[in-house]
C-alpha positions in Angstrom: -207.8 10.7 37.0 -204.1 9.8 36.7 -203.6 11.6 33.4 -203.3 15.4 33.3 -206.6 17.2 32.9 -205.7 20.8 32.7 -203.1 23.1 31.3 -201.9 26.3 33.1 -199.8 28.9 31.3 -198.6 32.0 33.3 -197.7 34.7 30.9 -194.1 34.4 29.9 -193.6 31.0 31.6 -193.7 27.4 30.4 -196.9 25.3 30.2 -197.8 23.4 33.3 -199.9 20.2 33.1 -198.9 18.3 36.2 -200.5 19.5 39.4 -198.2 20.1 42.4 -200.6 18.3 44.6 -204.0 16.7 44.4 -206.0 17.2 47.6 -208.9 15.1 46.2 -209.9 13.3 43.0 -211.6 16.5 41.9 -209.2 19.1 43.2 -205.8 20.1 41.8 -203.2 22.7 42.9 -200.6 24.2 40.7 -197.7 26.1 42.2 -196.2 28.9 40.1 -193.0 30.6 40.9 -193.4 34.4 41.1 -189.7 35.0 40.5 -190.5 35.9 36.9 -193.0 38.7 36.3 -196.5 37.7 35.2 -199.9 39.2 35.5 -202.2 36.8 33.8 -202.7 33.0 33.8 -204.4 31.0 31.1 -206.2 27.8 32.3 -207.7 25.3 29.8 -208.9 21.7 29.6 -206.3 19.6 27.8 -207.3 18.1 24.4 -209.3 14.9 24.6 -210.4 15.5 28.2 -214.1 15.5 28.9 -215.3 16.6 32.4 -218.1 14.5 34.1 -221.6 15.4 33.0 -223.1 18.6 34.6 -219.7 19.7 36.0 -217.3 22.5 35.4 -213.9 23.5 36.6 -213.8 26.3 39.1 -210.5 28.2 39.1 -209.1 29.7 42.4 -206.0 31.7 43.4 -204.0 32.2 46.5 -200.4 33.1 47.4 -198.3 30.2 48.8 -197.5 32.3 51.9 -201.2 32.7 52.7 -201.8 29.0 52.3 -198.8 28.2 54.5 -200.0 30.7 57.2 -203.5 29.2 57.2 -202.1 25.7 57.5 -199.9 26.8 60.4 -202.9 28.3 62.2 -205.0 25.2 61.5 -207.4 27.2 59.3 -208.8 26.6 55.8 -206.8 28.6 53.1 -208.7 31.5 51.7 -208.7 31.0 47.9 -210.0 33.7 45.7 -212.5 32.5 43.1 -211.4 33.6 39.6 -213.9 32.0 37.3 -214.5 28.7 35.6 -214.1 26.6 32.4 -216.1 23.7 31.1 -218.0 22.4 28.0 -218.4 25.3 25.5 -215.7 27.3 27.2 -212.7 25.1 27.5 -210.3 27.9 28.3 -210.1 31.3 30.0 -207.5 33.9 31.0 -207.4 35.3 34.5 -205.7 38.4 35.8 -203.9 37.8 39.1 -204.7 40.4 41.7 -202.3 39.8 44.5 -201.9 42.2 47.5 -198.5 44.0 47.3 -197.4 42.6 50.7 -198.0 39.0 49.5 -196.4 38.7 46.1 -196.0 42.0 44.3 -192.3 42.1 45.0 -191.9 38.8 43.3 -194.1 39.8 40.3 -191.6 42.7 39.8 -188.7 40.3 39.9 -187.2 41.9 43.0 -187.2 38.7 45.1 -187.3 34.9 44.6 -188.8 32.1 46.5 -192.4 33.2 46.8 -195.0 31.4 44.8 -198.6 31.7 43.9 -201.1 28.8 43.7 -203.8 28.1 41.2 -206.5 25.7 42.3 -208.8 23.9 39.9 -211.8 22.2 41.4 -214.4 20.1 39.5 -217.7 21.3 40.8 -221.4 21.4 39.9 -221.7 23.3 36.6 -224.8 25.4 37.7 -223.0 26.5 40.9 -219.9 27.6 39.0 -222.0 29.4 36.4 -223.9 31.4 39.1 -220.6 32.4 40.7 -219.2 33.5 37.4 -222.3 35.6 36.7 -222.0 37.2 40.1 -218.3 38.0 39.4 -218.9 39.2 35.8 -215.6 40.7 34.7 -215.4 43.9 32.8 -213.8 42.8 29.5 -213.7 44.4 26.1 -212.8 42.9 22.7 -209.8 45.1 22.3 -207.3 46.7 24.6 -205.8 50.2 24.5 -204.7 51.5 21.1 -206.8 49.0 19.3 -204.7 46.0 20.3 -206.4 42.7 21.0 -207.3 42.2 24.6 -205.7 39.4 26.7 -208.9 37.4 26.5 -208.9 37.6 22.7 -205.3 36.6 22.5 -206.0 33.6 24.7 -208.8 32.5 22.5 -206.5 32.8 19.5 -203.9 30.6 21.2 -206.5 27.9 21.9 -207.8 28.1 18.4 -204.3 27.7 17.1 -203.9 24.6 19.3 -207.2 23.2 18.2 -206.3 23.6 14.5 -203.0 21.9 15.0 -204.2 19.1 17.2 -207.3 18.2 15.2 -205.2 16.2 12.8 -203.9 14.0 15.6 -207.3 13.0 17.1 -208.3 9.4 17.4 -210.7 7.2 19.3 -210.1 5.1 22.4 -212.1 2.9 24.8 -215.4 1.0 24.3 -217.3 4.2 23.8 -215.0 5.5 21.1 -214.1 8.6 22.9 -212.2 11.1 20.8 -208.7 11.7 22.2 -205.5 13.5 21.3 -202.1 12.1 22.5 -200.3 14.4 24.9 -197.2 14.0 22.7 -199.0 15.9 20.0 -199.9 18.7 22.3 -196.2 19.0 23.4 -195.3 19.1 19.7 -197.8 22.0 19.2 -196.4 23.9 22.2 -192.8 23.7 20.9 -193.9 24.9 17.4 -196.0 27.6 19.0 -193.1 28.8 21.2 -190.8 28.9 18.2 -193.2 31.0 16.2 -193.7 33.4 19.1 -189.9 33.9 19.3 -189.5 34.5 15.6 -192.7 36.6 15.2 -194.1 37.9 18.5 -196.9 39.8 16.9 -198.4 37.0 14.8 -201.4 36.5 17.1 -202.3 40.2 16.9 -202.5 39.9 13.1 -204.2 36.5 13.1 -207.6 38.1 12.4 -206.2 39.4 9.1 -204.4 36.3 8.0 
């Protein structure tokens, strides 16, 4: 698994596709600087990537300081389970609930240097589904004032990407697996960023367009 498998987008920050470290062939860690304020993270499977059969990607969260402290004490880091993605649900948005003593100062932009870590682990799909059900989040289609919720906006972002990238798909390998070049994805991201800068509310109107 040498090619990037997942994309991570902290709100207001650039796309991350390369993991900071890979503890195993099925585990990936992404370090995100908390120097810039963010409260949500979108995690998705990159175009053309197909997970092994009967598996899903479990998403975890921890502060870098907590991971470092656990390593110093010779203990296993305590990662918080956020949810999962997989076939049929290739993307999801997660709210970061960090303790104030861990990272809140950084989320408010008052400090620099502290980071948070997003872990992605390819696990048994049934196990991930059960844990998601147990952790069923309270989400609604719209936010306050009738504005689309974060989850709805994330779905529209992924739909925007799918519509753009579908024209670049091709086949590769003996099985004719459908793939999309990463360069095309980068092209979509630049175009998407440009439109957000010129028209920040276009996703909120997307339903009407």
